[in-house]
C-alpha positions as CSV (number, residue, x, y, z in Angstrom):
1,X,-9.7,-3.0,-29.3
2,X,-8.2,-2.2,-25.7
3,X,-6.9,1.0,-24.5
4,X,-3.6,1.5,-22.2
5,X,-6.0,2.0,-19.4
6,X,-7.8,-1.4,-19.9
7,X,-5.4,-3.4,-22.2
8,X,-4.7,-6.9,-23.0
9,X,-1.4,-8.2,-20.6
10,X,-0.2,-11.7,-21.2
11,X,1.0,-13.7,-18.2
12,X,3.8,-16.6,-19.2
13,X,3.8,-19.1,-16.6
14,X,6.5,-22.2,-16.0
15,X,4.3,-23.2,-13.2
16,X,0.4,-22.9,-12.3
17,X,1.4,-22.4,-8.6
18,X,2.1,-18.8,-9.9
19,X,-1.1,-17.8,-11.1
20,X,-3.1,-17.1,-8.4
21,X,-0.5,-14.8,-7.2
22,X,-0.1,-12.8,-10.5
23,X,-3.7,-12.4,-10.2
24,X,-4.7,-11.3,-6.8
25,X,-1.6,-8.3,-7.8
26,X,-3.7,-7.5,-10.9
27,X,-6.8,-8.0,-8.9
28,X,-5.8,-5.5,-6.5
29,X,-3.7,-3.1,-8.3
30,X,-4.9,-2.9,-12.1
31,X,-7.8,-4.2,-12.5
32,X,-9.2,-3.2,-15.6
33,X,-6.2,-4.8,-16.9
34,X,-7.6,-7.8,-19.2
35,X,-5.2,-10.9,-18.3
36,X,-4.0,-14.6,-20.8
37,X,-2.3,-16.9,-19.3
38,X,-0.1,-19.0,-20.9
39,X,1.0,-22.1,-19.4
40,X,3.7,-24.7,-20.1
41,X,4.8,-26.4,-17.3
42,X,7.0,-28.5,-18.7
43,X,9.4,-25.6,-18.4
44,X,10.7,-26.3,-14.9
45,X,11.2,-30.0,-15.1
46,X,13.4,-29.5,-18.2
47,X,15.6,-27.1,-16.2
48,X,15.8,-29.1,-13.5
49,X,16.7,-31.9,-15.9
50,X,19.1,-30.5,-18.1
51,X,20.4,-28.2,-15.3
52,X,20.9,-25.4,-17.4
53,X,18.8,-22.7,-20.0
54,X,19.7,-24.5,-24.0
55,X,18.7,-22.7,-26.9
56,X,15.7,-25.0,-27.1
57,X,14.0,-23.2,-24.4
58,X,14.8,-20.1,-25.1
59,X,13.1,-20.6,-28.5
60,X,10.0,-22.1,-26.9
61,X,10.0,-18.6,-24.8
62,X,10.5,-16.7,-28.0
63,X,7.6,-18.5,-29.5
64,X,5.3,-17.9,-26.4
65,X,6.5,-14.0,-26.6
66,X,5.8,-14.1,-30.1
67,X,2.1,-15.7,-29.5
68,X,1.4,-13.0,-27.1
69,X,2.0,-9.9,-29.1
70,X,0.1,-11.7,-32.5
71,X,-2.8,-12.2,-30.0
72,X,-2.9,-8.5,-28.9
73,X,-0.8,-8.2,-26.1
74,X,0.0,-4.7,-24.9
75,X,2.4,-6.2,-22.6
76,X,4.0,-9.2,-20.8
77,X,4.6,-10.7,-17.8
78,X,6.7,-13.8,-17.1
79,X,6.1,-15.2,-13.7
80,X,8.6,-17.9,-13.9
81,X,12.0,-16.9,-11.9
82,X,14.6,-19.0,-13.0
83,X,14.8,-18.2,-16.7
84,X,16.2,-14.7,-16.8
85,X,18.5,-15.0,-19.5
86,X,15.8,-16.8,-21.6
87,X,13.5,-13.7,-21.1
88,X,16.4,-11.2,-22.0
89,X,16.6,-13.0,-25.1
90,X,12.7,-12.3,-25.5
91,X,12.6,-8.9,-24.7
92,X,13.8,-7.2,-28.3
93,X,11.6,-9.6,-30.5
94,X,8.1,-7.5,-29.8
95,X,7.4,-3.8,-29.8
96,X,5.8,-3.8,-26.3
97,X,6.8,-4.2,-22.8
98,X,8.6,-7.7,-21.4
99,X,9.0,-7.7,-17.9
100,X,11.4,-10.6,-16.4
101,X,9.6,-11.2,-12.9
102,X,12.3,-9.6,-10.6
103,X,13.2,-6.6,-12.1
104,X,10.9,-4.2,-10.8
105,X,10.9,-6.0,-7.6
106,X,15.0,-5.7,-7.6
107,X,14.5,-2.0,-8.2
108,X,12.3,-1.1,-5.4
109,X,14.5,-3.8,-3.2
110,X,17.7,-1.1,-3.6
111,X,15.9,1.6,-2.7
112,X,15.9,-0.1,1.1
113,X,19.9,-0.7,0.9
114,X,22.6,-3.2,-0.2
115,X,21.6,-6.1,2.2
116,X,19.1,-8.5,0.3
117,X,17.7,-11.2,2.1
118,X,16.9,-13.5,-0.9
119,X,14.0,-16.2,-0.1
120,X,13.1,-19.1,-2.2
121,X,11.7,-22.3,-1.7
122,X,13.3,-23.4,-5.2
123,X,16.9,-23.9,-5.2
124,X,17.6,-23.0,-9.0
125,X,15.9,-19.6,-8.3
126,X,18.8,-18.1,-6.3
127,X,21.4,-17.8,-8.7
128,X,19.8,-16.5,-11.4
129,X,17.9,-13.9,-9.5
130,X,21.2,-13.1,-7.0
131,X,22.9,-12.7,-10.6
132,X,20.2,-9.8,-11.6
133,X,20.5,-8.0,-8.6
134,X,24.4,-8.1,-8.6
135,X,23.9,-6.7,-12.5
136,X,21.6,-3.8,-11.7
137,X,23.4,-3.1,-8.4
138,X,26.5,-3.1,-10.9
139,X,24.7,0.1,-12.9
140,X,24.1,2.0,-10.3
141,X,27.7,1.6,-8.7
142,X,26.9,-0.8,-5.7
143,X,28.1,-3.6,-4.3
144,X,25.4,-5.7,-2.5
145,X,25.4,-8.3,0.4
146,X,23.0,-11.2,-0.7
147,X,21.8,-13.7,1.9
148,X,20.5,-16.6,0.1
149,X,17.5,-18.7,2.3
150,X,15.4,-21.8,0.8
151,X,12.4,-23.2,2.4
152,X,13.0,-26.7,1.2
153,X,9.6,-28.0,2.2
154,X,7.7,-25.0,1.2
155,X,7.1,-25.9,-1.9
156,X,6.1,-29.3,-1.8
157,X,3.4,-28.2,0.8
158,X,2.2,-25.9,-1.0
159,X,1.8,-28.8,-4.2
160,X,-0.2,-30.6,-1.3
161,X,-2.3,-27.6,-1.4
162,X,-1.5,-26.5,2.4
163,X,-0.5,-23.5,2.6
164,X,-0.3,-22.3,5.9
165,X,2.2,-24.4,6.1
166,X,3.7,-23.8,2.8
167,X,3.9,-19.9,4.6
168,X,4.9,-21.5,8.2
169,X,8.4,-22.9,6.4
170,X,8.9,-19.8,4.7
171,X,8.5,-17.6,7.8
172,X,10.4,-19.8,9.8
173,X,13.7,-19.7,6.9
174,X,13.2,-15.5,7.4
175,X,13.9,-15.3,10.8
176,X,17.6,-15.6,9.4
177,X,17.6,-12.4,7.3
178,X,16.9,-10.3,10.7
179,X,20.0,-8.5,9.9
180,X,19.3,-7.0,6.5
181,X,17.9,-4.2,4.7
182,X,14.4,-6.1,3.3
183,X,13.5,-9.5,2.3
184,X,12.7,-10.6,-1.5
185,X,10.8,-13.0,-2.7
186,X,12.4,-15.3,-5.5
187,X,9.0,-16.8,-6.8
188,X,5.5,-15.6,-7.3
189,X,4.3,-18.8,-5.5
190,X,4.9,-17.0,-2.2
191,X,3.3,-14.0,-1.9
192,X,1.0,-15.7,1.0
193,X,3.9,-15.5,3.3
194,X,4.5,-11.8,2.6
195,X,3.2,-10.8,6.2
196,X,4.2,-13.7,8.4
197,X,8.0,-13.7,6.8
198,X,7.8,-9.4,7.6
199,X,6.2,-10.9,11.3
200,X,9.3,-13.2,12.0
201,X,11.9,-11.3,10.2
202,X,11.0,-7.5,11.3
203,X,12.1,-6.6,7.7
204,X,10.0,-4.7,5.2
205,X,9.1,-8.1,2.4
206,X,8.8,-7.6,-1.0
207,X,6.7,-9.1,-3.7
208,X,7.9,-10.1,-7.6
209,X,4.1,-9.8,-8.5
210,X,3.1,-6.5,-6.9
211,X,6.6,-4.6,-8.1
212,X,5.8,-6.0,-11.6
213,X,2.7,-4.8,-11.9
214,X,3.1,-1.7,-10.5
215,X,5.6,-1.4,-13.1
216,X,4.0,-2.5,-15.9
217,X,1.1,-0.4,-15.2
218,X,3.4,3.0,-14.7
219,X,5.1,1.7,-18.5
220,X,1.8,1.7,-20.0
221,X,-0.5,4.5,-18.3
222,X,2.5,6.5,-19.2
223,X,2.9,5.7,-23.1
224,X,-0.5,7.0,-23.6
């Protein structure tokens, strides 16, 4: 049985594009963790077609979380940024940490200031993450200015395997963020563009997987 220093962590994905980024973050920040992946790539398609998070989608998320817990998971990280309310519904059904993709990055971002550039390649990701930012800011008595930016062609480039093109589309849009305190990526699949984005904007860039891995590691190591 794994200890909290090398625990089994379940990663739950709605797209395979998020998988390399979170693996890289674990390899860099917590290589001792034992990773297992659960992928349902119909979730993103269903969300686009249905237009909102339905009871059926929430039920599917709960089933994935329960499977991870019953399979020995000591923590769960979701990598699908557009499903915040569904993940919230899962947090209380198992006695292990369940992290939304963005929560750790949001906490970190507010240490930089109140002017947040939120950059996405998947337009439906913007609203739920903006809501998460504003909800967390309200708990601190703060009011944010969020600049939403969508690099519309980047995701198609990534799906074609054109990582350089994907990164260039994002960096081009990042130039709109020069007046913000920090740039936050809305999706795990964007992390390869972090350096280019920081150079283009002149702003610090936060990625969801690095922040999520650091937070989960802290939670589990502290509980030993």
